[in-house]
Structures are given as C-alpha cells and as structure tokens.
N, C-alpha and C positions, 0 to 999 in steps of 0.2 A: 165593665172587663177592658184592659188594654187591647182595644180590637179596632183593626183599619175602620176608617171613617167613610170612603168611595168603594162601594161594592159594585163590581159588575156581576150581573146574573144571567149567565147562558142557558137559554131554557127557561125563559121566565113568563112565558105565556101561559102554560098550563101547570096544573097539578102541585109536585112539592116547590118548584120554583117560582110559580106565582104565591103559594101562601108564604113561602120564605121572604118574599119582596115584603109583605106585609109584617114580618116579624122585625126584619132589619130595619123597615121605615120607622118602626113605632119606638125604635130605641135611638132613632136621629140620624141616621146614616144616609148619604146621599148616593143614591142609587144610577146603575144604566142597565137597562134591560132589554135584553136581546133573544130573539127567535126568529123563525120565518113569517110569522104571522103578525103583520103591522096593526090590523084592526085589533087582535086581543090585546097587542103591547099595549096600545092608545088606551083601552078601556084600563088596564092594570093602573097605568101612569095616573090617569085621573083619577084613582081610589088613593092615590099616597100623596105625601107632603111634599117630597123631594126626589125628583125622579124623571128620568129622561129616556127616550127609546133611542135605539139602535138596531134597526133592522139586520138582520144577519143570516146567511145559510152556511153551517158549519161545512157542508160538503162540498163550497164552490170555493177554492181557493181566493179568488178576487175578491168575494166578499169579505173572507175573512180578514184578508189583507187592508181593506178599506176601513172595516169594521175597527181594526187594533188602531190605525191611524187616528181615527175620529175618538175613539174613546180616551185616548192620551193615557196620562198617566193614572193607574187605579192602586189602591191598598190592598185590596183583595179580590179574588175573583171565586166563583163558584160555578164549575160546570155541571149543570144540572140535564144536560140533555138526556133523554132517556125513550128512544122510539122503539117502539114495539111492536111485534106481529107475532102471534102464536104461529108457529109451522114445525112440523114433524119431518122428518127425514123420508118418510114415506110420500109426502106431498110435497116436496122441495121445490122451491121459488129461488131460482138462483138471483134475480134481481132482486128481489124484497132482502135475500139476506144481505147481499152486498150493499142496499140502502142502510139496513142495520148499523152495520158495522163501519160505514161512512159517516154515519151522524153520531153514534155512541163511544167510537173508539178512534178514527182518522180524523174526525173533527176535533176531538180534544188536541190531537199532536200538533194542529193547525194553530187552533186558538192559544193553547198553553206556550206553542213554540213562539208565538208573536207577544207573550207577556211576560214569562217568566225570565227570559235574559235583562231585560231591563228590570225587574224586581231584584236578581243578584247584583246587576251594577249599582242600584240604591244600598243594597245589603238589609233591604225591608219588603214585607208582602207577605199575604197569606191567601194559600192555595187550597182549596175545598174541592174535592172529587167526589161525586155523587157515584158510586157503584151500585151493588145489589147484591142479595143474598145470593141470587142466581147464577153469580158470577164465582161462586165458592168450588162447585162441581157439576158435572154435566147433569142435565136433567131433560126428562121427555118434553117435546113439544117447543122446544126454544133455539132450535136452530137460528143462527146469527145472533139473537140477541143475547143468551148465555156466555157464548164465546166472546163478544165483542165488551160486555162488561166485565169477566174475566182479564182480559187484555187491559181494560180501563183501571182494573183495580192493580194489576201488575205494575203498569205504568206511574200510579202514585207512591207505590213501593219504591221503585226506581227513583223517584224524583226526592223522596226522604231521604234516600241514601246519598245522592248526589247533593243535596242543597243542605244537608247537616252542617251546622255552623255558619251559613252563609246571611243569617238572618231573615231567610224565607223560610217561612212554616207551612208545613204540607199536613193535610188532614183528609182523611177517607171515611166517607160514610158509605154503610151500606144497609140500605132498607130492605124490609120484605114487600109484601101486596100493599099498594097504596090504590087506592078507590080511584081512578080516573076513568076518561073515556076510552083508555087505550086496553086498560086491565078487564075493562068490563067485556071484552072480545073473547076472553075466556070463557071455555064451557065448563070448568071444573069448579069445585068450591075452593077457596083461596083461604088457606089459615092464616088467622090473624090479622084479616084484612084492616088497614087503617085509614081513615079520611086523611087527605093531604094537609090539613092544618096539624094533625096530630104529628105525621111525619116532619112538618117544617118545625114544630116545636122541639121535637127529639133532636131534628139536626142543629139546631139554634144551640140546644144545652151543648151539644158535642163541640160546637164551634168556640163555645166560651170556655172550654176545658182544655185539659193539656195533653189529653190521649191521640195518638196518631189516628187508630182506627176504631169506628165504632159500628157496631152493628144493631138492628133492632126489628123487631121486638124480641127482648130477652130469650125467652124461652125458643124462638123460633129460631133463634140466632145459633142458640146453644145446640140445636138439633146440628146443624150446618156444621158448627165446630168440630163437635164430637164425630160429625159424620166423615169429615176431610179424614179421620185416622182410621176410618173404616175401609174393608175392600170395597172396591166400586160397587160389584154384585151387589152387596150388602146393601149399601146406601140406597144405591137405586129400587131395590126390593121395598126397603122401607119406605121411601117415598114414594 
C-alpha cells in the first residue's frame, strides 16, 4: 500500500501498540517506539528488525517536547496510549481519573501538537488515533477511561475536518475489549474479547484501507452504533 515508511508508535510497550509494531516491522517499516517503560521498549526493539526506542511520558510536557525533537520527521504516527482503571462513580478516585485523562487524551494533544503542524507544512503524513468502543456512550464503571476516549475520538474527528485536502491522512480505530494486563482487572465478563495480535491485525487492515473510522469486532461495534441512536436509559439497560 502507499503507506508511510517511518512510523512512530506511542504506547508501544504493551498490548495493541506492541503487536502493531510487529505488524509494521514485518512489512519493512522503520519504527520509533515510545512509552514510559524503557525495559519493555528495549525488549520489543530486540524482537524487531528496524526499530529504535524513545522513552517518553505523555503526561509530562517536557518529556514530550524532548521526544518530538529527537524523533524528527516521521511519515506516520499511531497514538495507542490506553491507560485503564475500572472505576465507578460510587468509588471515585479523582487522582486516578485525572491520570487516565492525562494519558489517554491530554497526552494526545501534546504529542500530536508537536507532529501534525510539521506534517501540514510538508503536505504529507498519516495520523492514526486508537479510540475505543467505550467512547461511544457512557458505560458503568468507566469513570475517567470512557470520557477520555470519547474526547480522543472527538479530537480525531476535528483533525479529519481541519486536515482535509492538506495531504495529511487521519484515521480513527475503535477496538472493543483486548486481553491485556489492564483489562484483566475487570471483574465482569468481557464480550468478544480479542487477543492483542487479533486487534493489531484488524488495526493494520484499517490503516491499509480508505475509511476514516473503523470499529471492531463488527457485531459488538454494531451494538454501540445502534445504541448511540437509542435513549440513554435504554442503551444502559441493555448493556
């Protein structure tokens, strides 16, 4: 596919980001791998053919500024940060909720703010934002996470509108439940649970296609799309 050759994956140390790095590496892409955990990044880079690590904390403005400078010109960026903590409003933890918003949404503003203007100036680039089915409507036990993903998905739509005709391509990918160390904190049954490798394969296919937004698994995503047209009380009762 006519795809960028130099990808920066933010949130590469675990889960979808890590599995996607393997996918892109297999097709010959040059990768920059970022996350907070340097040890996990190093272990991933050792598994790949053409990758370098760039430790970064998206909740720290100075860390992001430094990383953007060190990354230099990139053809594509995947924002795959997905900090998650199950939390009900009945057991509200403000510090944890703010941390989720900082990582999942505010961090994207910092990182993309350092990358997108340069892509616009060149008239070329590819931005992939990893949202979540949880961002479509308010769900139980998702204080912090759901709202931060909803904001991120809205941001992707803003980018699409503003960058139309600029040469910068924007895509939004909304996965359902992915089996990771974070989702294993959930005490409920997770419908249509996917492996990180399955989610990465679906994401990679979406990146090769021409659609702006891709949500999966298809049947679970259909529930959310139809549910967005239902009264909230009906949707939440069904969920």
